[in-house]
N, CA, C and O of each residue as an XYZ file, in Angstrom:
856
protein
N      45.439     -2.233     15.195
C      44.845     -1.620     16.388
C      45.205     -0.133     16.391
O      46.371      0.206     16.192
N      44.211      0.789     16.619
C      44.503      2.223     16.544
C      45.439      2.659     17.657
O      45.399      2.135     18.770
N      46.271      3.620     17.334
C      47.177      4.168     18.338
C      46.439      5.138     19.234
O      45.660      5.962     18.755
N      46.675      5.046     20.518
C      46.010      5.908     21.488
C      47.074      6.644     22.288
O      48.020      6.033     22.787
N      46.917      7.960     22.409
C      47.881      8.765     23.161
C      47.165      9.511     24.264
O      45.966      9.775     24.170
N      47.887      9.843     25.291
C      47.365     10.741     26.316
C      47.571     12.161     25.809
O      48.363     12.381     24.893
N      46.867     13.125     26.391
C      46.940     14.501     25.918
C      48.341     15.110     26.031
O      48.738     15.840     25.122
N      49.099     14.857     27.076
C      50.452     15.455     27.126
C      51.323     15.005     25.974
O      52.036     15.807     25.372
N      51.261     13.687     25.662
C      52.060     13.186     24.544
C      51.552     13.775     23.250
O      52.337     14.129     22.370
N      50.238     13.880     23.132
C      49.653     14.442     21.922
C      50.121     15.868     21.700
O      50.408     16.269     20.572
N      50.196     16.625     22.771
C      50.623     18.018     22.635
C      52.037     18.108     22.079
O      52.345     19.025     21.318
N      52.904     17.161     22.453
C      54.274     17.172     21.965
C      54.362     16.750     20.507
O      55.229     17.198     19.757
N      53.430     15.865     20.128
C      53.504     15.321     18.770
C      52.761     16.152     17.736
O      53.027     16.040     16.539
N      51.832     16.986     18.192
C      50.975     17.694     17.237
C      51.769     18.516     16.244
O      51.494     18.486     15.045
N      52.751     19.247     16.736
C      53.515     20.095     15.828
C      54.302     19.298     14.828
O      54.489     19.739     13.694
N      54.782     18.103     15.232
C      55.645     17.318     14.349
C      54.867     16.543     13.302
O      55.315     16.377     12.168
N      53.690     16.070     13.704
C      52.977     15.186     12.754
C      51.616     15.745     12.379
O      50.763     15.008     11.883
N      51.397     17.036     12.608
C      50.094     17.629     12.289
C      49.679     17.385     10.863
O      48.502     17.150     10.588
N      50.651     17.439      9.931
C      50.284     17.245      8.533
C      49.827     15.830      8.257
O      49.059     15.599      7.323
N      50.298     14.852      9.076
C      49.893     13.460      8.859
C      48.468     13.229      9.335
O      47.820     12.247      8.975
N      47.998     14.165     10.158
C      46.641     14.009     10.670
C      45.653     14.880      9.894
O      44.709     15.429     10.464
N      45.872     14.991      8.657
C      44.984     15.818      7.851
C      43.554     15.317      7.840
O      42.621     16.065      7.547
N      43.388     14.003      8.172
C      42.053     13.447      8.179
C      41.343     13.666      9.517
O      40.173     13.308      9.651
N      42.022     14.246     10.507
C      41.387     14.556     11.778
C      41.924     13.723     12.923
O      42.537     12.676     12.715
N      41.687     14.201     14.139
C      42.122     13.538     15.356
C      40.873     13.285     16.199
O      40.077     14.198     16.415
N      40.698     12.059     16.673
C      39.528     11.689     17.458
C      39.874     11.718     18.945
O      40.944     11.267     19.356
N      38.963     12.248     19.732
C      39.164     12.298     21.176
C      37.851     12.016     21.883
O      36.779     12.370     21.392
N      37.945     11.371     23.052
C      36.748     11.036     23.819
C      37.156     10.740     25.248
O      38.343     10.666     25.568
N      36.148     10.569     26.111
C      36.364     10.130     27.492
C      35.748      8.751     27.605
O      34.547      8.588     27.390
N      36.571      7.738     27.945
C      36.057      6.365     27.968
C      35.276      6.080     29.249
O      35.071      6.967     30.077
N      34.840      4.817     29.399
C      34.000      4.437     30.538
C      34.731      4.598     31.863
O      34.096      4.756     32.905
N      36.061      4.560     31.833
C      36.846      4.735     33.056
C      37.170      6.195     33.351
O      37.864      6.494     34.324
N      36.676      7.098     32.523
C      36.920      8.514     32.732
C      38.208      9.008     32.129
O      38.589     10.156     32.358
N      38.901      8.172     31.357
C      40.159      8.595     30.727
C      39.865      9.319     29.420
O      39.001      8.901     28.649
N      40.572     10.378     29.185
C      40.448     11.051     27.896
C      41.444     10.415     26.931
O      42.649     10.415     27.182
N      40.939      9.879     25.840
C      41.757      9.196     24.848
C      41.749      9.961     23.543
O      40.792     10.663     23.216
N      42.830      9.812     22.808
C      42.941     10.491     21.519
C      43.597      9.536     20.524
O      44.513      8.790     20.873
N      43.109      9.571     19.261
C      43.658      8.683     18.241
C      43.491      9.324     16.876
O      42.759     10.300     16.712
N      44.191      8.752     15.892
C      44.070      9.269     14.534
C      42.928      8.593     13.773
O      42.806      8.778     12.562
N      42.105      7.825     14.451
C      40.947      7.150     13.852
C      39.908      6.937     14.947
O      40.245      7.084     16.122
N      38.671      6.600     14.624
C      37.659      6.372     15.669
C      38.162      5.399     16.731
O      38.780      4.387     16.402
N      37.899      5.701     18.001
C      38.456      4.963     19.123
C      37.509      3.848     19.531
O      36.351      4.100     19.863
N      38.005      2.605     19.505
C      37.161      1.445     19.805
C      36.594      1.504     21.210
O      35.459      1.084     21.434
N      37.372      2.025     22.174
C      36.912      2.081     23.566
C      35.773      3.072     23.766
O      35.134      3.077     24.818
N      35.514      3.914     22.763
C      34.471      4.933     22.887
C      33.367      4.758     21.842
O      32.645      5.709     21.543
N      33.231      3.559     21.289
C      32.196      3.348     20.288
C      30.798      3.481     20.881
O      29.828      3.727     20.163
N      30.705      3.314     22.215
C      29.403      3.422     22.864
C      29.106      4.824     23.369
O      28.124      5.030     24.082
N      29.942      5.789     23.007
C      29.734      7.153     23.470
C      30.184      8.146     22.398
O      30.752      7.762     21.375
N      29.926      9.395     22.645
C      30.230     10.441     21.670
C      31.736     10.652     21.545
O      32.458     10.638     22.542
N      32.202     10.848     20.310
C      33.606     11.195     20.055
C      33.639     12.499     19.264
O      32.706     12.834     18.534
N      34.727     13.211     19.430
C      34.888     14.453     18.666
C      36.066     14.289     17.728
O      37.136     13.820     18.118
N      35.849     14.688     16.474
C      36.942     14.698     15.506
C      37.495     16.120     15.469
O      36.777     17.070     15.159
N      38.789     16.252     15.793
C      39.411     17.566     15.905
C      40.268     17.876     14.678
O      40.844     16.982     14.058
N      40.334     19.147     14.351
C      41.289     19.613     13.355
C      42.678     19.678     14.003
O      42.777     19.771     15.226
N      43.756     19.632     13.202
C      45.107     19.781     13.781
C      45.260     21.051     14.601
O      46.105     21.114     15.493
N      44.441     22.072     14.306
C      44.536     23.325     15.059
C      43.903     23.224     16.435
O      44.062     24.121     17.263
N      43.175     22.117     16.686
C      42.545     21.940     17.987
C      41.069     22.273     18.006
O      40.414     22.083     19.031
N      40.523     22.767     16.896
C      39.096     23.060     16.832
C      38.324     21.786     16.465
O      38.871     20.854     15.875
N      37.048     21.777     16.830
C      36.209     20.592     16.577
C      35.747     20.595     15.129
O      35.090     21.531     14.675
N      36.099     19.538     14.413
C      35.634     19.391     13.036
C      34.201     18.863     12.996
O      33.368     19.387     12.256
N      33.913     17.840     13.778
C      32.564     17.273     13.847
C      32.451     16.400     15.093
O      33.456     15.995     15.677
N      31.230     16.122     15.482
C      30.961     15.228     16.604
C      30.428     13.910     16.057
O      29.467     13.891     15.287
N      31.046     12.829     16.454
C      30.648     11.496     15.981
C      29.738     10.872     17.034
O      30.170     10.679     18.170
N      28.498     10.553     16.692
C      27.588      9.981     17.685
C      27.996      8.558     18.047
O      28.764      7.938     17.313
N      27.502      8.031     19.159
C      27.837      6.660     19.554
C      27.376      5.652     18.502
O      26.329      5.833     17.880
N      28.144      4.608     18.310
C      27.728      3.533     17.423
C      26.597      2.759     18.089
O      26.564      2.622     19.311
N      25.672      2.255     17.278
C      24.526      1.544     17.826
C      24.848      0.077     18.067
O      25.682     -0.517     17.383
N      24.172     -0.487     19.048
C      24.257     -1.931     19.233
C      23.408     -2.597     18.159
O      22.679     -1.924     17.429
N      23.505     -3.932     18.064
C      22.710     -4.652     17.062
C      21.220     -4.410     17.282
O      20.467     -4.226     16.325
N      20.798     -4.411     18.543
C      19.383     -4.185     18.860
C      18.980     -2.765     18.485
O      17.911     -2.542     17.917
N      19.850     -1.803     18.809
C      19.551     -0.407     18.486
C      19.505     -0.193     16.977
O      18.645      0.529     16.472
N      20.432     -0.822     16.262
C      20.433     -0.690     14.803
C      19.148     -1.269     14.215
O      18.542     -0.675     13.323
N      18.735     -2.445     14.726
C      17.503     -3.059     14.232
C      16.312     -2.152     14.504
O      15.436     -1.997     13.653
N      16.279     -1.551     15.693
C      15.174     -0.645     16.033
C      15.183      0.582     15.130
O      14.131      1.032     14.677
N      16.378      1.128     14.867
C      16.480      2.301     14.000
C      16.079      1.958     12.574
O      15.391      2.736     11.913
N      16.509      0.791     12.099
C      16.140      0.366     10.742
C      14.635      0.180     10.615
O      14.042      0.535      9.596
N      14.018     -0.378     11.656
C      12.564     -0.547     11.640
C      11.859      0.807     11.639
O      10.857      1.001     10.952
N      12.404      1.740     12.424
C      11.836      3.087     12.452
C      11.972      3.758     11.089
O      11.031      4.377     10.593
N      13.159      3.627     10.490
C      13.384      4.220      9.166
C      12.471      3.592      8.127
O      11.967      4.272      7.233
N      12.260      2.270      8.256
C      11.387      1.572      7.292
C       9.957      2.092      7.399
O       9.292      2.319      6.389
N       9.491      2.279      8.635
C       8.130      2.774      8.820
C       7.988      4.203      8.307
O       6.972      4.565      7.712
N       9.017      5.006      8.544
C       8.979      6.385      8.033
C       8.916      6.391      6.515
O       8.164      7.161      5.918
N       9.724      5.512      5.885
C       9.719      5.425      4.424
C       8.364      4.932      3.914
O       7.858      5.427      2.907
N       7.783      3.963      4.608
C       6.473      3.456      4.202
C       5.407      4.532      4.337
O       4.555      4.678      3.461
N       5.451      5.288      5.436
C       4.477      6.372      5.636
C       4.630      7.433      4.556
O       3.646      7.963      4.040
N       5.890      7.734      4.221
C       6.132      8.728      3.182
C       5.608      8.242      1.832
O       4.991      8.993      1.076
N       5.870      6.964      1.550
C       5.392      6.390      0.291
C       3.870      6.330      0.263
O       3.249      6.589     -0.767
N       3.272      5.983      1.413
C       1.812      5.904      1.480
C       1.183      7.285      1.268
O       0.167      7.424      0.586
N       1.806      8.292      1.862
C       1.279      9.650      1.703
C       1.397     10.107      0.250
O       0.490     10.751     -0.276
N       2.517      9.773     -0.398
C       2.698     10.145     -1.803
C       1.688      9.422     -2.684
O       1.143     10.004     -3.622
N       1.440      8.141     -2.377
C       0.469      7.381     -3.160
C      -0.946      7.916     -2.953
O      -1.739      7.986     -3.892
N      -1.251      8.292     -1.713
C      -2.558      8.872     -1.422
C      -2.753     10.183     -2.180
O      -3.832     10.462     -2.704
N      -1.698     10.971     -2.226
C      -1.774     12.240     -2.958
C      -1.967     11.999     -4.445
O      -2.744     12.692     -5.102
N      -1.251     11.009     -4.973
C      -1.386     10.688     -6.397
C      -2.790     10.198     -6.711
O      -3.373     10.591     -7.722
N      -3.340      9.343     -5.853
C      -4.682      8.810     -6.070
C      -5.735      9.911     -5.974
O      -6.730      9.891     -6.699
N      -5.513     10.863     -5.083
C      -6.447     11.976     -4.954
C      -6.469     12.809     -6.227
O      -7.535     13.192     -6.708
N      -5.277     13.089     -6.774
C      -5.214     13.854     -8.027
C      -5.902     13.090     -9.149
O      -6.638     13.675     -9.943
N      -5.661     11.775     -9.217
C      -6.266     10.957    -10.272
C      -7.786     10.940    -10.130
O      -8.505     10.987    -11.128
N      -8.272     10.873     -8.893
C      -9.716     10.832     -8.656
C     -10.381     12.134     -9.090
O     -11.442     12.119     -9.713
N      -9.748     13.265     -8.755
C     -10.311     14.556     -9.153
C     -10.250     14.757    -10.660
O     -11.140     15.373    -11.246
N      -9.201     14.238    -11.283
C      -9.093     14.350    -12.737
C     -10.187     13.523    -13.416
O     -10.779     13.956    -14.404
N     -10.444     12.343    -12.882
C     -11.459     11.463    -13.477
C     -12.868     11.973    -13.211
O     -13.741     11.876    -14.075
N     -13.094     12.520    -12.007
C     -14.437     12.986    -11.634
C     -14.371     14.449    -11.197
O     -14.344     14.729     -9.999
N     -14.343     15.375    -12.135
C     -14.258     16.792    -11.764
C     -15.540     17.333    -11.125
O     -15.514     18.384    -10.484
N     -16.664     16.620    -11.297
C     -17.938     17.043    -10.712
C     -18.833     15.808    -10.530
O     -18.554     14.743    -11.079
N     -19.898     15.967     -9.761
C     -20.718     14.818     -9.383
C     -21.454     14.216    -10.567
O     -21.662     13.003    -10.606
N     -21.850     15.028    -11.526
C     -22.587     14.488    -12.670
C     -21.760     13.440    -13.419
O     -22.305     12.455    -13.918
N     -20.455     13.652    -13.494
C     -19.579     12.682    -14.160
C     -19.518     11.389    -13.344
O     -19.540     10.288    -13.894
N     -19.442     11.545    -12.045
C     -19.397     10.370    -11.161
C     -20.712      9.590    -11.247
O     -20.700      8.361    -11.313
N     -21.838     10.298    -11.245
C     -23.144      9.641    -11.347
C     -23.272      8.884    -12.670
O     -23.817      7.781    -12.713
N     -22.765      9.486    -13.743
C     -22.835      8.846    -15.056
C     -22.012      7.562    -15.070
O     -22.428      6.550    -15.632
N     -20.828      7.620    -14.437
C     -19.967      6.438    -14.379
C     -20.629      5.321    -13.572
O     -20.551      4.152    -13.949
N     -21.269      5.672    -12.483
C     -21.986      4.676    -11.688
C     -23.108      4.047    -12.522
O     -23.291      2.830    -12.515
N     -23.845      4.882    -13.228
C     -24.949      4.385    -14.048
C     -24.481      3.397    -15.104
O     -25.135      2.384    -15.350
N     -23.342      3.696    -15.728
C     -22.812      2.795    -16.751
C     -22.418      1.450    -16.152
O     -22.696      0.398    -16.728
N     -21.765      1.492    -14.987
C     -21.331      0.252    -14.339
C     -22.524     -0.605    -13.939
O     -22.512     -1.822    -14.126
N     -23.556      0.033    -13.385
C     -24.741     -0.718    -12.978
C     -25.520     -1.233    -14.183
O     -26.095     -2.320    -14.138
N     -25.538     -0.453    -15.257
C     -26.254     -0.886    -16.462
C     -25.600     -2.128    -17.057
O     -26.292     -3.028    -17.532
N     -24.290     -2.179    -17.033
C     -23.587     -3.352    -17.553
C     -23.963     -4.605    -16.760
O     -24.133     -5.682    -17.331
N     -24.093     -4.452    -15.431
C     -24.513     -5.579    -14.596
C     -25.946     -5.980    -14.916
O     -26.245     -7.167    -15.047
N     -26.831     -4.998    -15.043
C     -28.231     -5.294    -15.362
C     -28.352     -6.007    -16.709
O     -29.166     -6.917    -16.864
N     -27.545     -5.592    -17.672
C     -27.582     -6.239    -18.984
C     -27.177     -7.710    -18.864
O     -27.761     -8.575    -19.516
N     -26.182     -7.983    -18.033
C     -25.742     -9.368    -17.834
C     -26.839    -10.191    -17.165
O     -27.068    -11.346    -17.527
N     -27.514     -9.592    -16.190
C     -28.600    -10.291    -15.496
C     -29.751    -10.592    -16.454
O     -30.288    -11.699    -16.462
N     -30.119     -9.611    -17.249
C     -31.213     -9.820    -18.203
C     -30.855    -10.900    -19.218
O     -31.709    -11.692    -19.616
N     -29.607    -10.930    -19.629
C     -29.169    -11.961    -20.566
C     -29.288    -13.349    -19.925
O     -29.714    -14.303    -20.576
N     -28.912    -13.455    -18.651
C     -29.015    -14.737    -17.945
C     -30.474    -15.131    -17.760
O     -30.825    -16.305    -17.875
N     -31.311    -14.162    -17.476
C     -32.733    -14.464    -17.314
C     -33.359    -14.948    -18.620
O     -34.199    -15.848    -18.617
N     -32.947    -14.349    -19.731
C     -33.453    -14.816    -21.029
C     -32.985    -16.243    -21.313
O     -33.723    -17.048    -21.882
N     -31.752    -16.543    -20.910
C     -31.232    -17.893    -21.104
C     -32.022    -18.900    -20.269
O     -32.285    -20.014    -20.724
N     -32.399    -18.512    -19.051
C     -33.203    -19.394    -18.204
C     -34.568    -19.651    -18.849
O     -35.057    -20.781    -18.853
N     -35.172    -18.599    -19.392
C     -36.465    -18.768    -20.062
C     -36.348    -19.720    -21.250
O     -37.228    -20.546    -21.490
N     -35.244    -19.590    -21.988
C     -35.034    -20.473    -23.144
C     -34.867    -21.927    -22.685
O     -35.390    -22.841    -23.322
N     -34.148    -22.137    -21.593
C     -33.953    -23.482    -21.062
C     -35.286    -24.078    -20.598
O     -35.565    -25.255    -20.828
N     -36.095    -23.257    -19.949
C     -37.395    -23.742    -19.493
C     -38.310    -24.094    -20.662
O     -39.078    -25.053    -20.594
N     -38.220    -23.316    -21.726
C     -39.001    -23.621    -22.936
C     -38.530    -24.929    -23.555
O     -39.344    -25.743    -23.991
N     -37.224    -25.131    -23.595
C     -36.690    -26.387    -24.128
C     -37.135    -27.575    -23.276
O     -37.406    -28.654    -23.802
N     -37.209    -27.369    -21.953
C     -37.625    -28.468    -21.080
C     -39.095    -28.819    -21.271
O     -39.485    -29.978    -21.131
N     -39.905    -27.820    -21.590
C     -41.309    -28.128    -21.859
C     -41.433    -29.092    -23.034
O     -42.286    -29.980    -23.045
N     -40.572    -28.898    -24.009
C     -40.566    -29.825    -25.157
C     -40.084    -31.205    -24.719
O     -40.595    -32.228    -25.176
N     -39.085    -31.217    -23.821
C     -38.587    -32.500    -23.328
C     -39.655    -33.222    -22.505
O     -39.792    -34.443    -22.569
N     -40.416    -32.426    -21.720
C     -41.493    -33.025    -20.932
C     -42.529    -33.646    -21.852
O     -43.012    -34.750    -21.604
N     -42.871    -32.922    -22.928
C     -43.857    -33.454    -23.888
C     -43.347    -34.754    -24.509
O     -44.110    -35.697    -24.719
N     -42.053    -34.787    -24.797
C     -41.474    -36.004    -25.369
C     -41.469    -37.140    -24.358
O     -41.683    -38.300    -24.709
N     -41.218    -36.790    -23.085
C     -41.141    -37.835    -22.060
C     -42.480    -38.488    -21.779
O     -42.539    -39.596    -21.246
N     -43.570    -37.792    -22.142
C     -44.900    -38.337    -21.877
C     -45.202    -39.580    -22.719
O     -46.170    -40.292    -22.454
N     -44.391    -39.831    -23.706
C     -44.567    -41.030    -24.527
C     -44.132    -42.282    -23.759
O     -44.469    -43.408    -24.124
N     -43.361    -42.046    -22.667
C     -42.857    -43.186    -21.897
C     -43.625    -43.282    -20.579
O     -43.995    -42.259    -20.003
N     -43.860    -44.471    -20.111
C     -44.689    -44.684    -18.931
C     -44.008    -44.217    -17.652
O     -44.696    -43.795    -16.723
N     -42.689    -44.277    -17.572
C     -41.969    -43.905    -16.349
C     -40.586    -43.376    -16.716
O     -40.045    -43.735    -17.762
N     -40.001    -42.513    -15.854
C     -38.661    -41.973    -16.134
C     -37.611    -43.059    -16.317
O     -36.625    -42.865    -17.029
N     -37.832    -44.231    -15.655
C     -36.861    -45.310    -15.813
C     -36.773    -45.811    -17.253
O     -35.785    -46.422    -17.660
N     -37.840    -45.533    -18.014
C     -37.881    -46.005    -19.396
C     -37.396    -44.952    -20.392
O     -37.372    -45.201    -21.597
N     -37.015    -43.793    -19.898
C     -36.547    -42.744    -20.812
C     -35.254    -43.187    -21.504
O     -34.447    -43.898    -20.905
N     -35.057    -42.786    -22.720
C     -33.779    -43.061    -23.392
C     -32.652    -42.271    -22.704
O     -32.885    -41.239    -22.075
N     -31.448    -42.784    -22.844
C     -30.305    -42.118    -22.208
C     -30.152    -40.678    -22.695
O     -29.796    -39.792    -21.918
N     -30.418    -40.447    -23.970
C     -30.289    -39.094    -24.521
C     -31.263    -38.143    -23.852
O     -30.903    -37.009    -23.536
N     -32.500    -38.591    -23.631
C     -33.510    -37.735    -23.007
C     -33.116    -37.416    -21.562
O     -33.242    -36.274    -21.119
N     -32.643    -38.423    -20.835
C     -32.196    -38.194    -19.462
C     -31.065    -37.174    -19.427
O     -31.048    -36.276    -18.585
N     -30.123    -37.325    -20.351
C     -28.980    -36.415    -20.389
C     -29.433    -34.987    -20.701
O     -28.901    -34.027    -20.143
N     -30.406    -34.852    -21.585
C     -30.903    -33.513    -21.936
C     -31.550    -32.835    -20.728
O     -31.350    -31.640    -20.510
N     -32.323    -33.590    -19.944
C     -32.913    -33.030    -18.729
C     -31.821    -32.594    -17.750
O     -31.873    -31.497    -17.194
N     -30.841    -33.462    -17.550
C     -29.762    -33.156    -16.603
C     -28.992    -31.908    -17.018
O     -28.702    -31.043    -16.192
N     -28.666    -31.824    -18.294
C     -27.917    -30.665    -18.788
C     -28.731    -29.384    -18.672
O     -28.194    -28.324    -18.349
N     -30.039    -29.487    -18.938
C     -30.906    -28.315    -18.866
C     -30.971    -27.776    -17.445
O     -30.843    -26.571    -17.228
N     -31.171    -28.663    -16.478
C     -31.234    -28.215    -15.080
C     -29.873    -27.686    -14.604
O     -29.805    -26.711    -13.856
N     -28.806    -28.335    -15.042
C     -27.474    -27.877    -14.657
C     -27.196    -26.475    -15.201
O     -26.652    -25.629    -14.492
N     -27.567    -26.235    -16.444
C     -27.347    -24.919    -17.040
C     -28.208    -23.855    -16.361
O     -27.763    -22.724    -16.167
N     -29.438    -24.216    -16.002
C     -30.282    -23.245    -15.314
C     -29.700    -22.910    -13.937
O     -29.716    -21.752    -13.518
N     -29.191    -23.915    -13.246
C     -28.564    -23.668    -11.946
C     -27.368    -22.740    -12.072
O     -27.169    -21.853    -11.242
N     -26.572    -22.949    -13.117
C     -25.405    -22.083    -13.340
C     -25.838    -20.649    -13.600
O     -25.207    -19.709    -13.117
N     -26.913    -20.480    -14.361
C     -27.409    -19.132    -14.654
C     -27.959    -18.471    -13.389
O     -27.785    -17.269    -13.192
N     -28.613    -19.244    -12.543
C     -29.132    -18.682    -11.290
C     -27.992    -18.233    -10.384
O     -28.076    -17.179     -9.752
N     -26.932    -19.026    -10.320
C     -25.770    -18.627     -9.506
C     -25.113    -17.391    -10.086
O     -24.662    -16.516     -9.347
N     -25.057    -17.316    -11.413
C     -24.472    -16.143    -12.058
C     -25.267    -14.889    -11.699
O     -24.691    -13.841    -11.403
N     -26.589    -15.006    -11.728
C     -27.433    -13.855    -11.394
C     -27.207    -13.422     -9.954
O     -27.119    -12.229     -9.665
N     -27.111    -14.405     -9.038
C     -26.868    -14.076     -7.625
C     -25.527    -13.355     -7.467
O     -25.424    -12.390     -6.710
N     -24.509    -13.821     -8.176
C     -23.198    -13.169     -8.112
C     -23.248    -11.747     -8.660
O     -22.605    -10.843     -8.127
N     -24.016    -11.559     -9.725
C     -24.143    -10.221    -10.310
C     -24.884     -9.278     -9.377
O     -24.571     -8.089     -9.313
N     -25.865     -9.803     -8.656
C     -26.573     -8.964     -7.683
C     -25.608     -8.510     -6.573
O     -25.667     -7.365     -6.125
N     -24.727     -9.413     -6.139
C     -23.728     -9.038     -5.144
C     -22.745     -8.017     -5.714
O     -22.298     -7.109     -5.012
N     -22.418     -8.179     -6.991
C     -21.516     -7.223     -7.633
C     -22.148     -5.835     -7.687
O     -21.449     -4.833     -7.536
N     -23.447     -5.764     -7.899
C     -24.141     -4.471     -7.889
C     -24.000     -3.793     -6.525
O     -23.805     -2.581     -6.435
N     -24.104     -4.599     -5.468
C     -23.941     -4.034     -4.124
C     -22.531     -3.497     -3.936
O     -22.337     -2.417     -3.379
N     -21.546     -4.263     -4.407
C     -20.160     -3.817     -4.271
C     -19.919     -2.530     -5.062
O     -19.234     -1.622     -4.592
N     -20.484     -2.464     -6.257
C     -20.319     -1.261     -7.090
C     -20.933     -0.052     -6.403
O     -20.316      1.011     -6.345
N     -22.148     -0.208     -5.880
C     -22.796      0.916     -5.205
C     -22.020      1.346     -3.965
O     -21.897      2.539     -3.686
N     -21.496      0.369     -3.222
C     -20.694      0.705     -2.035
C     -19.443      1.483     -2.431
O     -19.090      2.473     -1.790
N     -18.771      1.026     -3.497
C     -17.556      1.713     -3.946
C     -17.864      3.145     -4.385
O     -17.151      4.081     -4.023
N     -18.928      3.302     -5.166
C     -19.265      4.643     -5.632
C     -19.749      5.527     -4.486
O     -19.499      6.733     -4.489
N     -20.440      4.942     -3.506
C     -20.859      5.730     -2.347
C     -19.648      6.234     -1.570
O     -19.601      7.397     -1.169
N     -18.664      5.353     -1.360
C     -17.444      5.749     -0.640
C     -16.682      6.816     -1.420
O     -16.201      7.793     -0.845
N     -16.577      6.623     -2.723
C     -15.897      7.622     -3.562
C     -16.604      8.965     -3.499
O     -15.968     10.013     -3.387
N     -17.926      8.919     -3.571
C     -18.690     10.160     -3.586
C     -18.509     10.926     -2.276
O     -18.354     12.147     -2.286
N     -18.529     10.212     -1.153
C     -18.330     10.878      0.136
C     -16.959     11.558      0.173
O     -16.829     12.676      0.673
N     -15.951     10.886     -0.352
C     -14.604     11.469     -0.375
C     -14.532     12.628     -1.370
O     -13.934     13.665     -1.083
N     -15.135     12.446     -2.519
C     -15.078     13.479     -3.557
C     -15.786     14.757     -3.123
O     -15.344     15.853     -3.466
N     -16.865     14.634     -2.383
C     -17.572     15.838     -1.949
C     -16.652     16.739     -1.124
O     -16.682     17.963     -1.259
N     -15.840     16.123     -0.274
C     -14.878     16.915      0.486
C     -13.816     17.534     -0.394
O     -13.431     18.687     -0.199
N     -13.332     16.751     -1.384
C     -12.295     17.261     -2.290
C     -12.844     18.365     -3.179
O     -12.167     19.365     -3.420
N     -14.067     18.191     -3.668
C     -14.675     19.244     -4.498
C     -14.853     20.523     -3.693
O     -14.635     21.622     -4.203
N     -15.251     20.374     -2.429
C     -15.443     21.556     -1.585
C     -14.128     22.293     -1.375
O     -14.092     23.524     -1.389
N     -13.040     21.535     -1.179
C     -11.730     22.162     -0.984
C     -11.239     22.842     -2.254
O     -10.564     23.870     -2.193
N     -11.582     22.264     -3.414
C     -11.097     22.801     -4.689
C     -11.941     23.944     -5.213
O     -11.521     24.647     -6.131
N     -13.125     24.147     -4.649
C     -14.016     25.192     -5.169
C     -13.507     26.572     -4.780
O     -12.924     26.728     -3.707
N     -13.715     27.582     -5.629
C     -13.270     28.957     -5.305
C     -13.884     29.461     -4.008
O     -13.230     30.183     -3.255
N     -15.142     29.088     -3.734
C     -15.811     29.574     -2.528
C     -15.107     29.078     -1.275
O     -15.047     29.781     -0.267
N     -14.561     27.834     -1.346
C     -13.884     27.276     -0.174
C     -12.572     28.020      0.110
O     -12.121     28.081      1.253
N     -11.969     28.580     -0.939
C     -10.709     29.280     -0.761
C     -10.885     30.710     -0.248
O      -9.921     31.328      0.203
N     -12.137     31.249     -0.316
C     -12.389     32.626      0.121
C     -12.504     32.689      1.637
O     -13.088     31.794      2.248
N     -11.952     33.738      2.257
C     -12.085     33.874      3.717
C     -13.531     34.150      4.101
O     -14.280     34.751      3.332
N     -13.913     33.717      5.270
C     -15.277     33.932      5.742
C     -15.506     35.416      6.009
O     -14.626     36.109      6.519
N     -16.707     35.897      5.656
C     -17.067     37.289      5.875
C     -17.645     37.453      7.281
O     -18.579     36.752      7.670
N     -17.079     38.380      8.020
C     -17.550     38.619      9.394
C     -18.292     39.949      9.480
O     -18.763     40.325     10.553
């Protein structure tokens, strides 16, 4: 338990043990209005400001009140949000630099959009050709099925071929629908990028840096 002295006793002891207090002397006024002094932080004043004094009597530093558990949690949450905001701002700055490096002008951005959309169109055309091939194969299956009076009389192999053909065509149709949605997503992304880049290009242009002529 820390030793606590009143100021009169402290005044008598300072000259004798000043060298032992090389780490400082703590003083405060507690909740009862008493001025307390100790050679270490005073437990009775953890909820209020304390002053660490030099042996000469001058103030070395002011020790703020210790936080309660709730206050510490609130401060930690505040610090966490500040750190997150700082990290988010740094990441935003990094992404902005990367975006300008990748797209120094609109023609480069337009070319990149064209390539992305062309890749999607190529996939769609490939799926459409596959559907045409499946339909051609089914025409042959239909011609073969005409030898039988009713579908119930078809051989198991013929039935399976029809089922597989329709299943594959359905898969290709779903693929095409997904690719069409992907085209929309690509255009939306490039539109958003372009709107942002136009502002960045304007800020980076020499004309934007020149003062307005009055």
